[in-house]
Structure formats: structure tokens, C-alpha cells
C-alpha positions as CSV (number, residue, x, y, z in Angstrom):
1,M,-2.3,81.5,-95.4
2,D,-2.2,81.5,-99.3
3,K,-3.8,84.1,-101.4
4,Q,-6.8,82.0,-102.3
5,Q,-7.6,81.4,-98.7
6,Q,-7.1,85.0,-97.8
7,D,-9.3,86.2,-100.6
8,A,-12.1,83.8,-99.4
9,L,-11.9,85.4,-95.9
10,K,-11.9,88.9,-97.4
11,K,-14.9,88.0,-99.5
12,A,-16.8,86.6,-96.5
13,A,-16.0,89.8,-94.5
14,G,-17.2,92.0,-97.5
15,I,-20.4,90.1,-97.9
16,E,-21.1,90.3,-94.1
17,G,-20.4,94.1,-94.2
18,A,-22.7,94.7,-97.1
19,K,-25.6,93.5,-94.9
20,F,-25.4,96.7,-92.8
21,I,-26.2,98.9,-95.7
22,E,-29.9,99.6,-96.1
23,D,-32.3,101.3,-98.5
24,G,-32.0,105.1,-98.4
25,M,-28.7,105.2,-96.6
26,I,-25.8,107.5,-97.5
27,A,-22.9,105.1,-97.2
28,G,-19.1,105.6,-97.3
29,L,-17.3,103.0,-99.4
30,G,-13.6,102.5,-98.6
31,T,-10.7,101.3,-100.7
32,G,-8.7,98.1,-101.0
33,S,-8.9,94.5,-101.9
34,T,-11.5,93.6,-99.2
35,V,-13.7,96.6,-100.1
36,R,-13.7,95.3,-103.7
37,F,-15.6,92.3,-102.4
38,L,-18.0,94.6,-100.5
39,V,-18.8,96.6,-103.5
40,D,-19.3,93.5,-105.6
41,E,-21.9,92.3,-103.1
42,L,-23.5,95.7,-103.0
43,G,-23.6,95.7,-106.7
44,R,-25.3,92.3,-106.7
45,R,-27.9,93.5,-104.1
46,T,-28.5,96.7,-106.2
47,Q,-29.1,94.7,-109.4
48,E,-30.9,91.6,-108.0
49,E,-32.7,93.0,-104.9
50,G,-33.3,96.6,-105.9
51,L,-31.2,98.1,-103.1
52,K,-31.0,101.8,-103.4
53,F,-28.5,103.9,-101.5
54,T,-26.1,106.8,-102.2
55,G,-22.4,106.2,-102.0
56,V,-19.5,108.4,-101.0
57,T,-16.1,106.8,-101.9
58,T,-12.6,107.2,-100.6
59,S,-10.9,106.8,-103.9
60,R,-11.6,107.2,-107.6
61,R,-11.1,103.5,-108.3
62,T,-13.9,102.6,-105.8
63,A,-16.2,105.1,-107.4
64,E,-15.5,103.6,-110.8
65,Q,-16.3,100.1,-109.6
66,A,-19.5,101.2,-107.8
67,R,-20.8,103.2,-110.8
68,G,-20.2,100.1,-112.9
69,Y,-23.0,98.4,-110.9
70,G,-25.3,101.4,-111.2
71,I,-24.7,102.6,-107.7
72,E,-25.2,106.3,-107.3
73,I,-21.9,108.0,-106.2
74,V,-21.8,111.6,-105.0
75,D,-19.1,114.0,-103.8
76,I,-18.7,114.2,-100.0
77,D,-19.5,117.9,-100.1
78,D,-22.9,117.1,-101.7
79,V,-24.1,115.4,-98.5
80,D,-24.5,116.8,-95.0
81,H,-23.6,113.5,-93.3
82,I,-22.8,109.8,-93.9
83,D,-24.9,107.3,-92.1
84,L,-22.3,104.5,-92.3
85,A,-18.9,104.0,-93.7
86,I,-17.3,100.6,-94.4
87,D,-13.6,100.3,-95.1
88,G,-10.7,97.9,-94.8
89,A,-7.7,98.1,-92.5
90,D,-4.1,97.0,-92.9
91,E,-3.8,96.2,-89.2
92,V,-6.1,96.4,-86.1
93,D,-5.1,95.6,-82.5
94,K,-7.1,94.5,-79.5
95,D,-7.7,98.1,-78.5
96,F,-9.1,98.8,-82.0
97,N,-6.2,101.0,-83.0
98,G,-5.8,100.7,-86.8
99,I,-3.3,101.3,-89.6
100,K,-4.7,102.2,-92.9
101,G,-3.3,103.5,-96.2
102,G,-1.9,100.5,-97.9
103,G,-3.9,101.5,-100.9
104,A,-2.7,105.1,-100.8
105,A,-6.1,106.4,-100.0
106,L,-5.7,107.3,-96.3
107,L,-6.5,111.0,-96.6
108,W,-9.9,110.5,-98.3
109,E,-10.5,107.5,-96.0
110,K,-10.0,109.6,-92.9
111,I,-12.2,112.4,-94.2
112,V,-15.0,109.9,-94.9
113,N,-14.4,108.3,-91.5
114,E,-14.6,111.7,-89.7
115,N,-17.9,112.6,-91.3
116,S,-19.6,109.2,-90.7
117,D,-22.1,108.6,-88.0
118,Y,-20.9,104.9,-87.7
119,N,-17.8,103.2,-89.0
120,I,-17.2,99.5,-89.7
121,W,-13.9,97.9,-90.8
122,I,-13.8,94.6,-92.8
123,V,-10.6,92.6,-92.5
124,D,-9.4,89.0,-92.9
125,E,-8.0,87.4,-89.7
126,S,-4.4,88.1,-90.7
127,K,-5.0,91.8,-90.1
128,V,-5.8,91.3,-86.4
129,V,-2.6,91.8,-84.3
130,D,-1.6,92.3,-80.7
131,T,0.4,95.5,-81.4
132,I,0.2,97.5,-84.6
133,G,3.3,98.6,-86.5
134,A,4.6,95.5,-88.4
135,F,2.7,96.9,-91.4
136,P,4.6,100.0,-92.6
137,L,2.7,103.1,-91.4
138,P,1.7,105.2,-94.5
139,V,2.1,109.0,-94.2
140,E,0.8,111.3,-97.0
141,V,3.3,114.1,-97.7
142,I,3.1,117.0,-100.2
143,P,5.8,116.8,-102.9
144,Y,7.3,120.2,-102.2
145,G,10.0,119.6,-99.6
146,A,9.3,115.9,-99.2
147,G,13.0,115.1,-99.1
148,H,13.3,117.3,-96.0
149,V,10.4,115.5,-94.3
150,I,12.0,112.2,-95.0
151,K,15.2,113.4,-93.5
152,R,13.3,114.4,-90.3
153,F,11.8,111.0,-90.1
154,E,15.2,109.4,-90.6
155,A,16.6,111.5,-87.7
156,K,13.8,110.2,-85.5
157,G,14.5,106.6,-86.3
158,Y,11.2,106.1,-88.2
159,Q,12.9,104.3,-91.1
160,P,11.0,106.1,-93.9
161,V,10.7,104.8,-97.4
162,L,9.2,106.7,-100.3
163,R,6.6,104.4,-101.9
164,L,7.3,103.5,-105.5
165,D,5.1,101.5,-107.9
166,A,6.2,98.3,-109.8
167,E,7.9,100.5,-112.5
168,G,9.9,102.4,-109.9
169,N,7.8,105.6,-110.2
170,D,6.6,107.6,-107.2
171,V,3.2,106.5,-106.0
172,R,0.8,109.4,-106.1
173,T,-2.5,109.7,-104.1
174,D,-5.8,111.0,-105.6
175,E,-4.6,114.4,-104.3
176,N,-1.3,114.0,-106.2
177,N,0.8,113.7,-103.0
178,Y,3.5,111.2,-102.1
179,I,3.2,108.3,-99.6
180,V,6.1,107.7,-97.2
181,D,6.0,104.4,-95.4
182,L,7.5,104.2,-91.9
183,H,9.0,100.8,-91.1
184,L,8.6,100.9,-87.3
185,G,8.2,97.2,-86.4
186,R,5.8,98.0,-83.6
187,I,4.0,101.1,-82.3
188,D,3.8,101.1,-78.5
189,H,2.5,104.7,-78.1
190,P,0.3,105.4,-81.1
191,Q,-1.3,108.6,-79.7
192,E,2.1,110.2,-79.2
193,L,3.3,109.2,-82.7
194,A,0.0,110.5,-84.3
195,E,0.6,113.9,-82.7
196,D,4.2,114.0,-83.8
197,L,3.3,113.1,-87.4
198,I,0.4,115.5,-87.9
199,N,2.5,118.4,-86.5
200,T,5.3,117.8,-88.9
201,V,5.2,120.5,-91.6
202,G,4.7,118.9,-95.0
203,V,2.6,116.0,-93.7
204,V,-1.0,116.1,-94.9
205,E,-2.2,113.0,-93.0
206,H,-1.0,109.8,-91.4
207,G,-2.4,106.3,-91.5
208,L,-3.0,105.9,-87.7
209,F,-6.8,105.5,-87.2
210,L,-7.2,105.7,-83.4
211,D,-10.6,105.6,-81.7
212,R,-12.3,105.7,-85.1
213,V,-14.2,102.5,-85.5
214,N,-17.4,101.1,-84.0
215,K,-17.4,97.6,-85.3
216,V,-14.8,95.3,-86.9
217,I,-15.9,92.3,-89.1
218,V,-13.2,89.7,-89.3
219,G,-13.1,87.0,-92.0
220,N,-12.6,83.7,-90.3
221,P,-12.5,80.1,-91.6
222,N,-15.5,79.3,-89.3
223,G,-17.5,82.3,-90.5
224,P,-17.2,86.1,-90.0
225,R,-16.7,87.4,-86.5
226,V,-18.3,90.7,-85.6
227,L,-16.4,92.7,-82.9
228,T,-18.1,95.7,-81.4
229,V,-16.2,98.4,-79.7
230,S,-17.3,98.8,-76.0
231,G,-19.5,101.8,-75.6
232,K,-20.0,102.3,-79.3
């Protein structure tokens, strides 16, 4: 699939996701290339249809994009709940386990996810896999002692790589932390891995999103598919 085709599927998923946001909602807006299409569509609805909702974003760049359309953005601590959060995912399997954090926003994404009554992911079909792990698993690590955390990961065979930008500089999150990507290939026991990572001193959060989504909208050449998690 070339980039043009993939972007078309992302756009279709984003437009479909935007349909779930209604007047008066407090909505969580995620981060990433698919979410950009979501925000574009919400901006169109705001300007052309008079849609009025309050947004809580998972990154400063999403906040900037949304405000550019006149969408009201508030801090998460200024609301007592979030009605619905819509975000992307880097991988999602048949059991709805997900990997997120390719855009280095996983900590804020998980906080918004945790405080939302309902969560939707929007993805193109390339993100749907049998087993997660081919996409490197992001882990947010504080800078102090990060080298020791990386050595611990190396000893466990996690194949960690400190994420760098195109200029070779350390990638920093909105909380000024590092991202360490674990090149695992496949993750057969995600719950066990999640426990190990979050209990590693120096780790702030990891990109495993397990049992955290209600619905997944998949961009497909024949039109978006909406997958609903059983019991949710």
C-alpha cells in the first residue's frame, strides 16, 4: 500500500470517527496522522454545521490544530470526565490489544483514555494484525538514569533503541521525557510485559493499551469497518 492509498484510508476512518462526536460533548482528541484527518473533519463540522463541543487533547500539536478551527480546547483537569475519546493506534490485534505511542504522546494518550467514558480508535487496515509487536513498542522514560533503564531492557532481550529525530537528537515528549522503542517482533504475553515495564523504576508509561477500547474504526478500500468490542 503506497502512502496516497494509506492516507485515503486514514481520512475515511477519521471522517467516520468524527460522526460520533455530538453537540455538547467533552471529547478527547488523540495524536497522529489519522487523528489529523479526524480534527480536519471536526473543524469542517464546527465551521460549516455549527458543531459545538469541548476538546481535551493528548498533545500540544493536536491542541494547536484544533484551536486553528475554532474548537474550544481545555486542560484535562478543567473537566470532571470525558464523554468520548478518539485516537489512533499503531497496531491492534484480534483481541483489541493495542500498541500506541508512535507519535511520542503515549502518556497523555493513556491519561485521556483512562478518564474517558468511551474510547474509539481510528486506523487504516494496515494497523490490524494477528499479534502485536512488529511495531516497536514505545516506552516513556525519564532522562535521569535512562541509560540504566536501557541496559535493563537489553539484559531482558527487549532490544531497546533510544528514539532520535531526523537530526539525530533525542526525541522528547510533551513532558520532556525520552522514548525508548522495544523491537520485540511479537508480543505473546502482553499483560505480563505490561506489568514488567510499569514496575521498572524510571519508566513513566508504556505503549501497551490493553482492554482500553470500545470500538475500532478501520479504514478499508470498500468503506470504513466499525468493530465493536464484545460487552462494550
